[in-house]
C-alpha positions in Angstrom: 92.9 98.0 134.9 94.8 101.2 135.6 93.1 104.3 134.2 96.3 106.2 133.6 99.6 105.1 132.0 102.2 103.8 134.4 105.6 105.3 134.6 109.0 103.8 134.2 112.2 105.7 135.1 110.3 109.0 135.0 108.9 108.4 131.5 105.2 107.6 131.0 104.5 104.2 129.5 102.8 105.9 126.6 105.8 108.1 125.9 108.1 105.2 126.2 105.9 103.2 123.8 105.9 106.0 121.3 109.7 106.3 121.5 110.1 102.6 120.9 107.7 102.5 118.0 109.7 105.4 116.4 112.9 103.4 116.9 111.6 100.3 115.2 109.1 101.6 112.6 109.9 104.4 110.2 106.2 105.2 109.8 106.2 106.6 113.3 109.3 108.9 112.9 107.5 112.1 112.2 108.0 115.8 112.6 106.2 117.9 115.1 105.0 120.8 113.1 104.1 124.0 115.0 103.0 127.6 114.3 101.6 128.5 111.0 103.1 125.4 109.4 101.2 123.2 111.8 98.0 125.0 111.1 98.5 124.6 107.3 99.3 120.9 107.8 96.1 120.4 109.8 94.0 122.3 107.2 95.4 120.1 104.4 94.6 117.0 106.4 91.0 118.1 106.9 90.7 118.9 103.2 92.1 115.5 102.5 89.4 113.8 104.5 86.6 115.9 103.1 87.9 115.2 99.5 88.0 111.5 100.2 84.5 111.4 101.7 83.2 113.5 98.7 85.0 111.4 96.1 83.8 108.1 97.5 80.1 109.2 97.8 78.8 111.8 95.4 82.0 112.6 93.6 82.2 112.3 89.8 86.0 111.8 89.3 87.0 108.8 87.2 89.0 106.0 88.8 92.4 107.1 87.4 91.9 110.8 88.2 90.8 109.9 91.8 94.1 108.0 92.2 96.1 111.0 90.9 94.2 113.4 93.2 94.8 111.1 96.1 98.5 111.0 95.4 98.4 114.8 95.0 97.5 115.0 98.7 99.7 112.1 99.8 103.1 113.2 98.4 103.1 116.8 99.8 101.8 115.5 103.2 104.5 112.8 103.3 107.2 115.3 102.6 105.9 117.6 105.3 105.4 114.9 107.9 108.5 112.8 107.6 112.0 114.1 108.2 114.6 114.0 105.5 117.1 112.1 107.6 117.0 110.3 110.9 118.8 113.0 113.0 117.0 115.9 111.7 115.3 118.1 114.3 111.7 116.9 114.6 110.2 120.1 116.0 109.8 122.5 113.1 108.0 125.8 112.5 109.1 125.8 108.9 110.2 123.3 106.3 113.7 123.0 104.8 114.0 124.8 101.5 114.5 121.5 99.7 111.2 120.2 101.0 109.4 123.3 99.8 110.9 122.6 96.3 110.0 118.9 96.4 106.4 119.7 97.5 106.0 122.3 94.7 107.4 119.9 92.2 105.1 117.0 93.2 102.1 119.2 93.0 103.1 120.4 89.5 103.7 116.9 88.3 100.4 115.6 89.5 98.5 118.7 88.2 100.1 118.1 84.8 99.1 114.5 84.8 95.5 115.4 85.7 95.4 117.8 82.8 97.2 115.5 80.4 95.6 112.1 81.2 92.6 112.3 79.0 94.8 112.8 76.0 97.0 110.0 77.0 94.1 107.7 77.6 92.8 108.3 74.0 96.0 107.3 72.2 98.1 105.5 74.8 101.3 107.4 73.7 103.7 109.6 75.8 105.5 112.7 74.5 108.8 113.8 75.8 107.3 116.0 78.5 105.2 113.1 79.8 108.3 111.0 80.2 110.2 113.7 82.1 107.2 114.4 84.3 106.7 110.7 85.0 110.4 110.3 85.8 110.3 113.2 88.2 107.1 111.8 89.9 108.7 108.4 90.2 111.8 109.9 92.0 109.5 111.8 94.3 107.5 108.7 95.1 110.7 106.8 96.0 111.8 109.7 98.2 108.5 109.8 100.0 108.6 106.1 100.5 112.3 106.2 101.7 111.2 108.6 104.5 108.0 106.8 105.5 109.2 103.1 105.1 112.8 102.7 104.2 112.8 98.9 104.0 109.9 98.9 101.6 111.6 101.6 99.4 114.7 99.4 99.2 112.7 96.4 98.2 110.8 98.4 95.6 114.1 99.8 94.2 115.5 96.3 93.8 112.5 95.2 91.8 112.5 98.4 89.7 116.2 98.3 88.9 115.8 94.6 87.8 113.0 95.7 85.5 114.6 98.8 84.2 118.4 98.3 84.4 120.1 95.0 85.1 117.5 92.3 84.3 118.5 92.3 80.7 122.0 91.1 81.8 120.7 88.1 83.8 121.1 84.8 81.8 118.5 82.1 81.6 114.8 82.2 82.5 115.2 85.2 84.8 116.6 87.4 82.0 114.4 90.3 80.8 114.0 92.3 77.6 115.8 95.7 77.2 113.2 98.2 78.0 113.4 101.8 76.9 113.0 104.7 79.3 109.7 105.6 77.7 108.4 102.0 78.1 109.5 101.9 81.7 107.9 105.2 82.6 104.6 104.3 80.8 104.4 101.0 82.7 105.3 102.3 86.1 103.8 105.8 86.2 101.1 106.3 83.6 99.5 102.9 83.1 96.9 101.4 85.6 99.4 98.7 86.7 102.0 100.9 88.3 101.9 103.6 91.0 98.3 104.4 89.7 97.4 100.8 90.1 95.7 98.6 92.6 97.7 99.9 95.6 96.7 103.6 94.9 93.2 102.5 94.2 92.7 100.7 97.5 94.5 103.5 99.4 92.2 106.2 97.8 89.1 104.2 98.7 88.9 101.5 101.3 92.1 102.1 103.3 91.6 105.9 103.8 87.9 105.5 104.7 88.4 102.6 107.1 91.4 104.3 108.8 89.2 107.4 109.2 86.5 105.2 110.7 89.0 103.7 113.1 90.0 107.2 114.3 86.4 108.1 115.0 85.9 104.9 117.0 89.0 105.7 119.0 87.9 109.2 119.9 84.4 108.0 120.8 85.9 105.9 123.6 85.8 102.5 121.9 89.3 101.6 123.2 88.2 101.8 126.8 85.2 99.7 125.9 87.5 97.0 124.4 89.6 96.9 127.6 86.5 96.7 129.9 84.9 93.9 127.8 88.2 91.9 127.9 88.3 92.4 131.7 84.8 91.2 132.2 85.2 88.2 130.0 88.5 86.7 131.3 89.9 89.0 134.0 89.0 86.7 136.9 90.2 83.5 135.3 93.7 82.0 135.9 96.2 84.3 134.3 93.5 86.8 133.6 95.7 89.8 132.7 97.4 87.9 129.9 94.1 86.8 128.6 92.9 90.3 128.7 95.9 91.3 126.6 95.0 88.6 124.0 91.4 89.6 123.7 92.0 93.4 123.9 94.7 93.2 121.3 92.5 91.1 119.0 89.7 93.6 119.3 92.0 96.5 118.8 93.7 94.8 115.9 90.3 94.6 114.2 90.3 98.4 113.7 94.1 99.0 113.8 96.2 98.7 110.7 99.5 98.1 112.3 100.7 95.3 114.5 103.4 97.6 116.0 100.9 100.4 116.7 98.7 97.8 118.4 101.5 96.7 120.7 102.1 100.3 121.6 98.4 101.0 122.2 97.4 98.1 124.3 100.8 97.0 125.6 101.3 100.1 127.8 98.4 98.9 129.9 98.5 95.1 129.6 102.2 94.4 129.9 102.6 96.2 133.3 99.4 94.5 134.5 100.8 91.0 133.5 104.1 91.7 135.3 102.3 92.9 138.4 100.3 89.7 138.6 103.3 87.3 138.4 104.1 86.8 134.7 107.8 87.2 133.8 108.5 90.3 131.8 109.8 88.3 128.8 106.6 86.3 128.7 104.4 89.3 129.2 106.0 91.1 126.3 105.7 88.0 124.0 102.0 87.6 124.7 101.3 91.2 123.7 103.5 90.9 120.5 101.8 87.7 119.4 98.3 88.9 120.2 98.8 92.3 118.4 100.2 90.6 115.3 97.0 88.5 114.8 95.0 91.6 114.4 96.3 92.1 110.9 94.3 89.2 109.6 91.3 89.5 111.9 88.1 90.8 110.4 86.4 93.2 109.9 89.3 95.5 108.8 92.3 93.1 108.7 94.8 95.9 108.8 93.4 97.0 105.4 95.1 94.1 103.7 91.7 92.4 103.0 90.7 95.2 100.6 93.9 94.7 98.5 93.3 90.9 98.5 89.7 91.5 97.3 91.0 93.7 94.5 93.6 91.1 93.4 91.1 88.2 93.5 88.1 90.2 92.0 85.8 89.1 94.8 83.7 91.1 97.4 85.4 92.2 100.6 82.7 90.3 102.5 84.0 87.1 101.0 87.5 87.9 102.2 86.2 88.8 105.7 84.2 85.5 106.0 87.2 83.5 104.8 89.5 85.0 107.4 87.1 84.5 110.3 87.8 80.9 111.2 91.7 81.1 110.8 91.7 84.3 113.0 89.5 82.5 115.6 91.7 79.4 115.7 94.8 81.6 116.0 93.5 83.4 119.1 92.0 80.2 120.5 95.4 78.6 120.5 97.0 81.7 122.0 94.4 81.9 124.8 95.0 78.3 125.6 98.8 78.7 125.6 98.4 81.6 128.0 96.1 79.6 130.2 98.6 76.7 130.3 101.4 79.1 131.3 99.2 80.5 134.1 98.6 77.0 135.5 102.3 76.3 135.1 103.1 79.3 137.3 100.2 78.9 139.7 98.8 82.3 138.9 95.3 83.5 139.7 93.1 86.0 138.1 92.4 89.7 139.1 90.4 90.4 142.2 86.7 91.2 141.9 87.2 94.9 142.8 89.5 95.3 139.7 86.9 93.9 137.3 84.2 96.3 136.0 80.6 95.0 136.2 79.5 93.7 132.8 76.1 95.5 133.2 77.7 98.8 134.0 80.1 98.5 131.0 77.3 97.9 128.6 75.2 100.7 130.1 77.9 103.2 130.0 79.7 102.3 126.7 77.8 99.4 125.1 76.2 101.8 122.5 79.7 102.3 121.0 79.3 98.8 119.5 76.5 100.1 117.3 78.8 101.5 114.5 80.5 98.1 114.1 77.1 96.4 114.1 75.9 98.8 111.4 79.1 98.3 109.4 78.7 94.5 109.4 75.0 94.5 108.8 75.2 96.8 105.8 78.0 94.8 104.2 76.1 91.5 104.6 73.0 93.3 103.3 74.9 93.9 100.0 76.1 97.5 100.5 79.6 98.3 99.4 82.3 98.4 102.2 82.9 102.0 101.3 79.2 103.1 101.7 79.0 101.0 104.9 82.1 102.5 106.4 81.1 106.1 105.7 77.7 105.4 107.1 79.3 103.9 110.2 81.4 107.1 110.7 78.2 109.2 111.0 76.6 106.5 113.2 79.7 106.7 115.5 79.2 110.5 116.0 75.5 110.0 116.5 75.6 107.2 119.1 78.4 109.0 121.0 75.8 111.6 121.9 73.7 109.0 123.7 75.8 109.4 126.8 77.7 112.4 128.2 80.9 110.5 128.9 81.3 109.5 125.2 79.9 112.6 123.5 82.0 113.7 120.5 81.9 117.5 120.3 83.3 119.5 117.5 86.8 119.4 119.0 86.8 115.6 119.2 85.4 115.3 115.7 88.1 117.6 114.3 90.8 115.6 116.2 89.4 112.3 114.7 89.4 113.8 111.2 93.0 115.0 111.6 94.3 111.8 113.2 92.5 109.6 110.6 94.0 111.6 107.6 97.4 111.6 109.2 97.3 107.8 110.0 96.5 107.2 106.3 99.6 108.9 105.0 102.2 106.2 105.9 100.1 103.3 104.6 99.0 105.3 101.6 102.5 106.1 100.4 103.4 102.4 100.9 100.4 101.4 98.7 101.7 103.8 96.0 105.2 102.5 95.9 104.1 98.8 95.9 102.7 99.7 92.5 106.3 99.8 91.3 106.8 96.3 92.6 103.6 95.0 90.9 104.5 96.7 87.6 108.0 95.3 87.7 106.9 91.8 88.4 104.2 91.9 85.7 106.5 93.4 83.0 109.3 90.9 83.7 107.2 87.8 84.3 109.2 87.4 87.6 106.4 85.8 89.5 105.7 83.3 86.8 109.3 82.5 86.3 109.9 82.0 90.0 106.9 79.7 90.2 108.1 77.7 87.3 111.5 77.4 89.0 110.0 76.1 92.2 107.7 73.7 90.4 110.7 72.4 88.4 112.4 71.5 91.6 109.5 70.0 93.5 107.1 69.0 90.6 103.4 69.7 90.4 100.9 68.6 93.0 103.3 68.8 96.0 101.1 71.1 98.0 102.8 70.5 101.4 106.3 71.0 100.0 105.1 74.1 98.1 103.6 75.4 101.3 106.8 74.9 103.3 108.8 76.8 100.6 106.3 79.7 100.5 106.2 79.8 104.3 109.9 80.5 104.5 109.8 82.9 101.5 106.8 84.8 103.0 108.3 85.3 106.4 111.6 86.5 104.9 110.0 88.9 102.4 107.6 90.3 105.0 110.3 91.2 107.6 110.4 94.9 108.4 107.8 95.8 105.8 104.3 97.2 106.6 101.4 94.7 106.5 99.8 95.7 103.2 103.2 95.9 101.4 104.3 92.6 102.9 101.3 90.8 101.5 101.7 92.4 98.1 105.4 91.4 97.8 104.6 87.9 98.9 101.6 87.7 96.6 103.6 88.7 93.5 106.1 85.8 93.9 104.5 83.2 96.0 100.7 82.9 95.2 101.4 81.5 91.7 103.6 78.8 93.3 100.7 77.6 95.6 98.1 77.8 92.8 100.3 75.6 90.6 100.8 73.2 93.5 97.0 72.7 93.7 95.9 75.3 96.2 92.6 77.2 95.8 92.9 80.9 95.0 91.5 82.0 98.4 93.7 79.5 100.3 96.8 80.6 98.5 96.2 84.3 99.2 95.2 83.7 102.9 98.3 81.5 103.4 100.6 84.2 102.2 98.8 86.9 104.2 99.2 85.1 107.5 102.9 84.4 107.1 103.6 87.9 105.9 101.9 89.2 109.1 103.7 86.6 111.3 107.1 88.1 110.2 106.4 90.7 112.9 107.4 88.1 115.5 110.0 86.3 113.5 113.7 87.1 114.3 115.9 88.8 113.3 113.4 91.6 112.4 110.6 90.9 114.8 109.3 94.4 115.1 106.3 93.7 117.3 108.4 91.6 119.7 111.1 94.4 119.9 108.6 97.1 120.8 106.8 94.9 123.4 110.2 94.0 124.9 111.1 97.7 125.2 107.8 98.4 127.1 108.4 95.5 129.4 112.1 96.1 129.9 112.9 92.6 128.8 115.4 91.0 126.5 114.5 91.4 122.9 116.1 88.0 122.0 114.2 86.1 124.8 111.0 87.9 124.0 111.3 87.0 120.3 112.0 83.4 121.1 109.0 83.1 123.5 106.8 84.8 121.0 107.8 82.3 118.4 106.9 79.5 120.8 103.5 81.1 121.7 102.8 81.8 118.0 104.1 78.4 116.9 100.5 77.2 116.3 100.0 80.3 114.1 102.9 79.2 111.9 101.3 75.7 111.5 97.7 76.9 111.2 97.8 78.0 107.5 98.5 74.4 106.5 95.1 73.4 107.9 93.1 75.5 105.5 95.7 75.1 102.6 94.8 71.3 102.7 91.2 71.9 103.7 89.7 75.1 102.2 86.4 74.3 103.8 87.9 76.2 106.8 87.8 79.4 104.7 84.1 80.0 105.2 82.2 80.6 102.0 85.2 80.2 99.7 84.2 76.7 98.5 81.1 75.7 96.6 78.7 72.8 97.4 80.0 72.2 101.0 77.4 70.9 103.4 76.9 72.2 106.9 78.0 68.8 108.3 81.3 68.9 106.5 82.0 72.5 107.6 81.2 71.7 111.3 83.5 68.7 111.1 86.3 70.7 109.6 86.0 73.4 112.2 85.7 71.0 115.1 88.7 68.9 114.1 90.8 72.0 113.4 89.9 73.4 116.8 91.0 70.2 118.5 94.2 70.1 116.4 95.3 73.7 117.4 94.5 73.1 121.1 96.6 69.9 121.0 99.4 71.7 119.3 99.2 74.5 121.8 99.5 72.1 124.7 102.2 70.1 123.0 104.3 73.2 122.3 103.8 74.7 125.8 106.8 75.2 128.2 108.6 72.4 129.9 107.6 71.0 133.4 108.7 73.0 136.4 112.3 72.6 137.6 112.7 70.0 140.3 110.8 67.2 138.6 112.9 64.0 138.3 114.3 62.9 134.9 111.7 60.2 134.4 108.8 62.5 134.9 110.3 65.1 132.6 110.9 62.4 129.9 107.3 61.2 130.3 106.0 64.7 130.0 108.0 65.4 126.8 106.8 62.1 125.3 103.2 63.0 126.0 103.7 66.4 124.4 105.2 64.8 121.4 102.1 62.6 121.1 99.9 65.7 121.3 101.9 67.5 118.6 101.7 64.4 116.3 98.0 64.1 117.0 97.5 67.8 116.3 99.5 67.7 113.0 97.4 64.7 111.8 94.3 67.1 111.6 96.1 69.0 108.8 94.9 66.3 106.5 91.1 66.4 106.1 90.7 62.7 105.7 88.6 60.6 108.1 91.4 58.2 108.8 93.8 61.0 110.0 91.0 62.6 112.1 90.3 59.3 113.9 94.0 58.6 114.4 94.6 62.1 115.7 91.7 61.8 118.2 93.0 58.5 119.4 96.5 59.9 120.0 95.2 63.0 121.8 92.7 61.0 123.8 95.4 58.5 124.9 97.7 61.3 125.9 94.9 63.0 128.0 94.1 59.7 129.7 97.7 58.9 130.5 98.3 62.4 131.7 95.3 62.3 134.0 96.2 58.9 135.4 99.7 60.0 136.1 98.6 63.1 138.0 96.5 61.1 140.5 
């Protein structure tokens, strides 16, 4: 694998990727702060990290005051980092005067809330000053969200305006009460269900610490280890570079909270490598887009969404992580097989031996960098909290980096990791704050319950498959163009009640919505992962999106497997024997492989019409056989195996 980024038209691939990410994702459109302003910004980032580590270890702040203090850092940093408008000059040695005023106002509002909160908590009443301060803080939060994630801010504004303004004029079940300004501000700003709610809590604890941990892993050289491991595992097999892209993106996605950032990180290396070894540029871009998207629901970090899910469900994060393990494995199993089939279809070989690092050498030089992840997982399974385990893993990362000179983290690298980690937490943090507006609006208006009742009134209770199809469409639409954490929360608010009422388990309903919210990254018309990958590859965005949809088609079907058979969500069901779990895993694996082959590309051009028709018929049989495994009954399993086995025998006899 090339050690340095390749160039395209005079622009390095890394620079091109960063430009494309900025074009497609608001979170990446940031200012370049220089001079004294840059120093101040870096100092505040370091202070932010130190405060978070203190507050989540030996600190004595209460939960609500921790959230306020967290937002006290987030709001000014967001206003400093993100430009006011798209065409604003990014390189700045000083801030516009309006930003200075907004930063001062945000600090004043939050300082007032920290001072006043104890009195509010005692009697639950707001005075006029509390209302005005809350209103100002709400406006500031919307402005910060507009800069960092415009699409999310628009969605939040629609929900909020429904709650505060026009919901009262809606007739029928979706009409709301007429809320006073004081009631609105109390619910959205001061109470624990609004901007100080679950989103802010998760951002101030799990998300920040795990993003910081990811930054330390990156600066220790973990990314290079991932690439080398992927090369040693599959680099020499048929279509090796594409399989490297799948495995590297999966491993990177485990510690990266953004599908788009994952594309930009690994795609600058894997996409040119795939093109060089014979893959068409559209296909190369699609592979990277689909592989990077899966990282958002792959343990252990799951793009930080798992922490929000654990809070909503009131279960341990370890339970979420275990439940996601099999679906994530099946997703990447189907993608690897689809890539393998394409390589055989094109007659591609793997990389030559001289381009593959020796496994022993990789483990000797960088294998120690796996220790922080091992420590993290071991501590969580031993019963330690994810926060304690992540903070311990940060210190372990620094310690083990000193085992070899090539990976040693000196003071400069440690400082860079701290600054990058704090900076990376800003965008997702402000998204978590503003989704509190959505949650509060849904709870106060009963929108989620009313929507669920409407759907159930149309389809009736107990129609799990129909309910899943409706929620699939809804989840993909609501998740388009919205960061992963926010996409899940939006879908959770309106879709999870529908699935629960239709008969789904709590874990299955949540995981179902999570996967489809993430898959919106490759779903046109707002397929952000596909668009960034297409830009790196120089391919057509439309073709790349369509190929990504085909490669990820099994991913769109996969959630129905565990929706109908929650045994696949490891540890989420009680009283399940080992034999039943093994059977569920084995049949689901056969099902997704059959679907991957059935949905693969058409036969090469030049085959006669009869051969093409025969091939299409066989693939239809494979698809039908794979779909039968969605039902967990023995009859459908046997019938599915018969269909798949018959297709395999006919295909083998026809190829002789």
